[in-house]
Backbone atoms as SQL, in Angstrom:
CREATE TABLE atoms (id INTEGER PRIMARY KEY, chain TEXT, resi INTEGER, resn TEXT, atom TEXT, x REAL, y REAL, z REAL);
INSERT INTO atoms VALUES
  (1, 'A', 1, 'CYS', 'N', -1.807, 13.800, 0.088),
  (2, 'A', 1, 'CYS', 'CA', -2.142, 15.129, -0.269),
  (3, 'A', 1, 'CYS', 'C', -3.823, 14.736, -0.289),
  (4, 'A', 2, 'GLN', 'N', -4.428, 15.498, -0.572),
  (5, 'A', 2, 'GLN', 'CA', -6.085, 15.428, -0.750),
  (6, 'A', 2, 'GLN', 'C', -6.162, 14.532, -2.147),
  (7, 'A', 3, 'MET', 'N', -5.311, 14.723, -3.160),
  (8, 'A', 3, 'MET', 'CA', -5.825, 13.834, -4.458),
  (9, 'A', 3, 'MET', 'C', -5.579, 12.396, -3.523),
  (10, 'A', 4, 'ASN', 'N', -4.389, 11.967, -3.223),
  (11, 'A', 4, 'ASN', 'CA', -4.219, 10.630, -2.787),
  (12, 'A', 4, 'ASN', 'C', -5.139, 10.226, -2.103),
  (13, 'A', 5, 'PHE', 'N', -5.674, 10.829, -0.983),
  (14, 'A', 5, 'PHE', 'CA', -6.739, 10.301, -0.022),
  (15, 'A', 5, 'PHE', 'C', -7.786, 10.019, -1.024),
  (16, 'A', 6, 'SER', 'N', -8.375, 10.987, -1.790),
  (17, 'A', 6, 'SER', 'CA', -9.539, 10.603, -2.623),
  (18, 'A', 6, 'SER', 'C', -9.436, 9.226, -3.488),
  (19, 'A', 7, 'ASP', 'N', -8.109, 9.087, -4.189),
  (20, 'A', 7, 'ASP', 'CA', -7.729, 8.206, -4.847),
  (21, 'A', 7, 'ASP', 'C', -7.545, 6.840, -4.126),
  (22, 'A', 8, 'SER', 'N', -6.980, 6.977, -2.981),
  (23, 'A', 8, 'SER', 'CA', -6.983, 5.881, -1.838),
  (24, 'A', 8, 'SER', 'C', -8.821, 5.363, -1.675),
  (25, 'A', 9, 'GLU', 'N', -9.545, 6.086, -1.561),
  (26, 'A', 9, 'GLU', 'CA', -10.843, 6.038, -1.331),
  (27, 'A', 9, 'GLU', 'C', -11.390, 5.380, -2.511),
  (28, 'A', 10, 'ILE', 'N', -11.156, 5.727, -3.616),
  (29, 'A', 10, 'ILE', 'CA', -11.866, 4.893, -4.859),
  (30, 'A', 10, 'ILE', 'C', -11.426, 3.542, -5.071),
  (31, 'A', 11, 'VAL', 'N', -9.862, 3.478, -4.790),
  (32, 'A', 11, 'VAL', 'CA', -9.515, 2.242, -4.924),
  (33, 'A', 11, 'VAL', 'C', -10.009, 1.356, -3.795),
  (34, 'A', 12, 'ALA', 'N', -10.120, 1.577, -2.451),
  (35, 'A', 12, 'ALA', 'CA', -10.665, 0.968, -1.608),
  (36, 'A', 12, 'ALA', 'C', -11.988, 0.526, -1.746),
  (37, 'A', 13, 'SER', 'N', -13.155, 1.422, -2.512),
  (38, 'A', 13, 'SER', 'CA', -14.358, 0.816, -2.946),
  (39, 'A', 13, 'SER', 'C', -14.178, -0.163, -3.861),
  (40, 'A', 14, 'ILE', 'N', -13.278, -0.075, -5.171),
  (41, 'A', 14, 'ILE', 'CA', -13.583, -0.682, -6.240),
  (42, 'A', 14, 'ILE', 'C', -12.986, -2.517, -5.397),
  (43, 'A', 15, 'LEU', 'N', -12.104, -2.335, -4.468),
  (44, 'A', 15, 'LEU', 'CA', -11.560, -3.641, -3.930),
  (45, 'A', 15, 'LEU', 'C', -12.580, -4.232, -3.226),
  (46, 'A', 16, 'ALA', 'N', -13.474, -3.126, -2.382),
  (47, 'A', 16, 'ALA', 'CA', -14.415, -4.004, -1.658),
  (48, 'A', 16, 'ALA', 'C', -15.668, -4.701, -2.305),
  (49, 'A', 17, 'GLU', 'N', -15.868, -3.990, -3.746),
  (50, 'A', 17, 'GLU', 'CA', -16.760, -4.429, -4.480),
  (51, 'A', 17, 'GLU', 'C', -16.460, -5.907, -5.008),
  (52, 'A', 18, 'THR', 'N', -15.019, -6.290, -5.034),
  (53, 'A', 18, 'THR', 'CA', -14.606, -7.281, -5.340),
  (54, 'A', 18, 'THR', 'C', -14.042, -8.253, -4.233),
  (55, 'A', 19, 'GLY', 'N', -14.675, -7.842, -3.135),
  (56, 'A', 19, 'GLY', 'CA', -14.808, -8.911, -1.866),
  (57, 'A', 19, 'GLY', 'C', -13.258, -8.738, -1.115),
  (58, 'A', 20, 'TYR', 'N', -12.397, -7.659, -1.054),
  (59, 'A', 20, 'TYR', 'CA', -11.388, -7.322, -0.111),
  (60, 'A', 20, 'TYR', 'C', -12.024, -6.827, 0.888),
  (61, 'A', 21, 'ASN', 'N', -11.309, -6.573, 2.035),
  (62, 'A', 21, 'ASN', 'CA', -11.766, -5.731, 3.105),
  (63, 'A', 21, 'ASN', 'C', -10.449, -5.278, 3.832),
  (64, 'A', 22, 'THR', 'N', -10.388, -4.457, 4.718),
  (65, 'A', 22, 'THR', 'CA', -9.164, -3.817, 5.364),
  (66, 'A', 22, 'THR', 'C', -8.817, -4.763, 6.491),
  (67, 'A', 23, 'THR', 'N', -7.494, -4.718, 6.849),
  (68, 'A', 23, 'THR', 'CA', -6.902, -5.018, 8.086),
  (69, 'A', 23, 'THR', 'C', -5.913, -4.311, 8.602),
  (70, 'A', 24, 'LYS', 'N', -5.704, -4.260, 9.793),
  (71, 'A', 24, 'LYS', 'CA', -4.883, -3.316, 10.353),
  (72, 'A', 24, 'LYS', 'C', -3.601, -4.324, 10.871),
  (73, 'A', 25, 'VAL', 'N', -3.712, -5.452, 10.505),
  (74, 'A', 25, 'VAL', 'CA', -2.514, -6.805, 10.875),
  (75, 'A', 25, 'VAL', 'C', -2.162, -6.932, 9.357),
  (76, 'A', 26, 'LEU', 'N', -0.891, -6.594, 9.413),
  (77, 'A', 26, 'LEU', 'CA', -0.305, -6.596, 8.012),
  (78, 'A', 26, 'LEU', 'C', 0.025, -8.189, 7.687),
  (79, 'A', 27, 'GLU', 'N', 0.468, -8.853, 8.677),
  (80, 'A', 27, 'GLU', 'CA', 0.487, -10.396, 8.053),
  (81, 'A', 27, 'GLU', 'C', -0.547, -11.098, 7.927),
  (82, 'A', 28, 'GLU', 'N', -1.825, -10.711, 8.083),
  (83, 'A', 28, 'GLU', 'CA', -3.322, -11.095, 7.371),
  (84, 'A', 28, 'GLU', 'C', -3.366, -10.523, 6.206),
  (85, 'A', 29, 'ALA', 'N', -2.745, -9.583, 5.601),
  (86, 'A', 29, 'ALA', 'CA', -3.073, -9.315, 4.428),
  (87, 'A', 29, 'ALA', 'C', -2.600, -9.891, 3.079),
  (88, 'A', 30, 'ASP', 'N', -3.614, -10.037, 2.203),
  (89, 'A', 30, 'ASP', 'CA', -3.145, -10.558, 0.686),
  (90, 'A', 30, 'ASP', 'C', -2.715, -9.667, -0.076),
  (91, 'A', 31, 'LEU', 'N', -3.144, -8.125, -0.102),
  (92, 'A', 31, 'LEU', 'CA', -2.847, -7.437, -0.862),
  (93, 'A', 31, 'LEU', 'C', -2.425, -6.164, -0.063),
  (94, 'A', 32, 'VAL', 'N', -1.333, -5.382, -0.159),
  (95, 'A', 32, 'VAL', 'CA', -0.951, -4.211, 0.386),
  (96, 'A', 32, 'VAL', 'C', -0.530, -3.273, -0.822),
  (97, 'A', 33, 'LEU', 'N', -1.200, -2.171, -0.657),
  (98, 'A', 33, 'LEU', 'CA', -1.143, -1.123, -1.711),
  (99, 'A', 33, 'LEU', 'C', -0.625, 0.338, -0.805),
  (100, 'A', 34, 'VAL', 'N', 0.404, 0.826, -1.324),
  (101, 'A', 34, 'VAL', 'CA', 0.793, 2.165, -0.842),
  (102, 'A', 34, 'VAL', 'C', 0.593, 3.109, -1.761),
  (103, 'A', 35, 'ASN', 'N', -0.246, 4.329, -1.348),
  (104, 'A', 35, 'ASN', 'CA', -0.549, 5.418, -2.446),
  (105, 'A', 35, 'ASN', 'C', 0.374, 6.440, -1.678),
  (106, 'A', 36, 'THR', 'N', 1.460, 6.903, -2.696),
  (107, 'A', 36, 'THR', 'CA', 2.242, 7.915, -2.206),
  (108, 'A', 36, 'THR', 'C', 2.415, 9.248, -3.119),
  (109, 'A', 37, 'CYS', 'N', 2.887, 10.233, -2.539),
  (110, 'A', 37, 'CYS', 'CA', 3.262, 11.388, -3.237),
  (111, 'A', 37, 'CYS', 'C', 4.617, 11.944, -2.816),
  (112, 'A', 38, 'SER', 'N', 5.668, 11.214, -3.445),
  (113, 'A', 38, 'SER', 'CA', 6.830, 11.712, -2.844),
  (114, 'A', 38, 'SER', 'C', 7.736, 12.395, -3.915),
  (115, 'A', 39, 'ILE', 'N', 7.474, 13.600, -3.995),
  (116, 'A', 39, 'ILE', 'CA', 8.245, 14.614, -4.716),
  (117, 'A', 39, 'ILE', 'C', 9.354, 14.828, -4.258),
  (118, 'A', 40, 'ARG', 'N', 9.423, 14.837, -2.792),
  (119, 'A', 40, 'ARG', 'CA', 11.048, 15.308, -1.868),
  (120, 'A', 40, 'ARG', 'C', 11.517, 13.730, -2.100),
  (121, 'A', 41, 'ASP', 'N', 12.838, 14.106, -1.529),
  (122, 'A', 41, 'ASP', 'CA', 13.748, 12.721, -1.497),
  (123, 'A', 41, 'ASP', 'C', 13.467, 12.085, -0.102),
  (124, 'A', 42, 'LYS', 'N', 13.049, 12.745, 1.004),
  (125, 'A', 42, 'LYS', 'CA', 12.745, 12.395, 2.102),
  (126, 'A', 42, 'LYS', 'C', 11.328, 11.650, 1.963),
  (127, 'A', 43, 'ALA', 'N', 10.636, 11.989, 1.366),
  (128, 'A', 43, 'ALA', 'CA', 9.345, 11.204, 1.216),
  (129, 'A', 43, 'ALA', 'C', 9.433, 9.879, 0.608),
  (130, 'A', 44, 'GLU', 'N', 10.374, 9.718, -0.518),
  (131, 'A', 44, 'GLU', 'CA', 10.610, 8.890, -1.260),
  (132, 'A', 44, 'GLU', 'C', 11.774, 7.816, -0.391),
  (133, 'A', 45, 'GLN', 'N', 12.312, 8.080, 0.420),
  (134, 'A', 45, 'GLN', 'CA', 13.073, 7.355, 1.455),
  (135, 'A', 45, 'GLN', 'C', 12.041, 6.731, 2.361),
  (136, 'A', 46, 'THR', 'N', 11.190, 7.423, 2.719),
  (137, 'A', 46, 'THR', 'CA', 10.123, 6.944, 3.650),
  (138, 'A', 46, 'THR', 'C', 9.281, 5.682, 2.994),
  (139, 'A', 47, 'VAL', 'N', 9.104, 5.946, 1.989),
  (140, 'A', 47, 'VAL', 'CA', 8.494, 4.984, 1.262),
  (141, 'A', 47, 'VAL', 'C', 8.969, 3.880, 1.067),
  (142, 'A', 48, 'ARG', 'N', 10.427, 3.688, 0.625),
  (143, 'A', 48, 'ARG', 'CA', 11.201, 2.697, 0.455),
  (144, 'A', 48, 'ARG', 'C', 11.473, 2.205, 1.578),
  (145, 'A', 49, 'LYS', 'N', 11.622, 2.640, 2.563),
  (146, 'A', 49, 'LYS', 'CA', 11.991, 2.003, 4.032),
  (147, 'A', 49, 'LYS', 'C', 10.388, 0.992, 4.433),
  (148, 'A', 50, 'ARG', 'N', 9.438, 1.749, 4.398),
  (149, 'A', 50, 'ARG', 'CA', 7.959, 0.990, 4.455),
  (150, 'A', 50, 'ARG', 'C', 8.073, -0.153, 3.478),
  (151, 'A', 51, 'LEU', 'N', 8.524, -0.168, 2.132),
  (152, 'A', 51, 'LEU', 'CA', 8.446, -1.346, 1.421),
  (153, 'A', 51, 'LEU', 'C', 9.394, -2.425, 2.122),
  (154, 'A', 52, 'GLU', 'N', 10.629, -2.067, 2.839),
  (155, 'A', 52, 'GLU', 'CA', 11.280, -3.024, 3.167),
  (156, 'A', 52, 'GLU', 'C', 10.648, -3.620, 4.209),
  (157, 'A', 53, 'THR', 'N', 9.728, -3.182, 4.969),
  (158, 'A', 53, 'THR', 'CA', 8.916, -3.847, 5.991),
  (159, 'A', 53, 'THR', 'C', 7.718, -4.581, 5.358),
  (160, 'A', 54, 'TYR', 'N', 7.139, -4.367, 4.275),
  (161, 'A', 54, 'TYR', 'CA', 6.737, -5.523, 3.395),
  (162, 'A', 54, 'TYR', 'C', 7.268, -6.527, 2.895),
  (163, 'A', 55, 'GLN', 'N', 8.279, -6.256, 2.719),
  (164, 'A', 55, 'GLN', 'CA', 9.359, -7.528, 1.687),
  (165, 'A', 55, 'GLN', 'C', 9.270, -8.310, 2.926),
  (166, 'A', 56, 'VAL', 'N', 9.736, -8.081, 4.258),
  (167, 'A', 56, 'VAL', 'CA', 9.830, -9.011, 5.335),
  (168, 'A', 56, 'VAL', 'C', 8.738, -9.764, 5.522),
  (169, 'A', 57, 'ALA', 'N', 7.596, -8.918, 5.704),
  (170, 'A', 57, 'ALA', 'CA', 6.062, -9.479, 5.818),
  (171, 'A', 57, 'ALA', 'C', 5.803, -10.715, 4.617),
  (172, 'A', 58, 'LYS', 'N', 6.383, -10.480, 3.362),
  (173, 'A', 58, 'LYS', 'CA', 6.023, -11.259, 2.298),
  (174, 'A', 58, 'LYS', 'C', 6.648, -12.541, 2.140),
  (175, 'A', 59, 'ARG', 'N', 7.758, -12.218, 2.903),
  (176, 'A', 59, 'ARG', 'CA', 8.628, -13.622, 3.140),
  (177, 'A', 59, 'ARG', 'C', 8.020, -14.616, 3.732),
  (178, 'A', 60, 'LYS', 'N', 7.197, -14.172, 5.048),
  (179, 'A', 60, 'LYS', 'CA', 6.410, -14.957, 5.803),
  (180, 'A', 60, 'LYS', 'C', 4.724, -15.222, 4.858),
  (181, 'A', 61, 'ASN', 'N', 4.613, -14.532, 4.100),
  (182, 'A', 61, 'ASN', 'CA', 3.418, -14.937, 3.539),
  (183, 'A', 61, 'ASN', 'C', 3.577, -14.473, 1.875),
  (184, 'A', 62, 'PRO', 'N', 4.136, -15.386, 1.200),
  (185, 'A', 62, 'PRO', 'CA', 4.705, -15.243, -0.083),
  (186, 'A', 62, 'PRO', 'C', 3.481, -15.181, -1.017),
  (187, 'A', 63, 'GLY', 'N', 2.294, -15.212, -0.516),
  (188, 'A', 63, 'GLY', 'CA', 1.440, -14.907, -1.616),
  (189, 'A', 63, 'GLY', 'C', 0.786, -13.683, -1.739),
  (190, 'A', 64, 'MET', 'N', 1.014, -12.935, -0.684),
  (191, 'A', 64, 'MET', 'CA', 1.158, -11.441, -0.514),
  (192, 'A', 64, 'MET', 'C', 1.531, -10.759, -1.789),
  (193, 'A', 65, 'LYS', 'N', 0.732, -9.734, -2.122),
  (194, 'A', 65, 'LYS', 'CA', 1.063, -8.708, -3.318),
  (195, 'A', 65, 'LYS', 'C', 1.068, -7.416, -2.593),
  (196, 'A', 66, 'VAL', 'N', 2.215, -6.568, -3.092),
  (197, 'A', 66, 'VAL', 'CA', 2.641, -5.491, -2.646),
  (198, 'A', 66, 'VAL', 'C', 2.800, -4.605, -3.905),
  (199, 'A', 67, 'GLY', 'N', 1.853, -3.123, -3.909),
  (200, 'A', 67, 'GLY', 'CA', 1.855, -2.324, -5.095),
  (201, 'A', 67, 'GLY', 'C', 1.928, -0.943, -4.551),
  (202, 'A', 68, 'VAL', 'N', 2.445, -0.354, -5.430),
  (203, 'A', 68, 'VAL', 'CA', 2.570, 1.293, -5.212),
  (204, 'A', 68, 'VAL', 'C', 1.797, 2.161, -5.956),
  (205, 'A', 69, 'LEU', 'N', 1.098, 2.893, -5.540),
  (206, 'A', 69, 'LEU', 'CA', 0.008, 3.681, -6.464),
  (207, 'A', 69, 'LEU', 'C', 0.964, 5.345, -6.235),
  (208, 'A', 70, 'GLY', 'N', 0.135, 6.211, -6.918),
  (209, 'A', 70, 'GLY', 'CA', 0.546, 7.626, -6.938),
  (210, 'A', 70, 'GLY', 'C', 1.963, 7.924, -7.537),
  (211, 'A', 71, 'CYS', 'N', 2.605, 8.875, -7.203),
  (212, 'A', 71, 'CYS', 'CA', 3.624, 9.318, -7.842),
  (213, 'A', 71, 'CYS', 'C', 5.068, 9.017, -7.084),
  (214, 'A', 72, 'MET', 'N', 6.133, 8.863, -7.712),
  (215, 'A', 72, 'MET', 'CA', 7.277, 8.743, -6.836),
  (216, 'A', 72, 'MET', 'C', 8.512, 8.833, -7.878);
């Protein structure tokens, strides 16, 4: 939703000021933030599946931090 997009931009800006940058390669990430708005059950299940993917990546990179923003 539009609010989540705005929130994501704010979070990205704050993180950029502290030295973080973005990557499209999950295995390179030190921090993964999922900004979600899952009011409906299908959306919530989609987020849960995505978190399973990140859990697998975290096993390969134990230092990776994963967080969920928004509403769920």
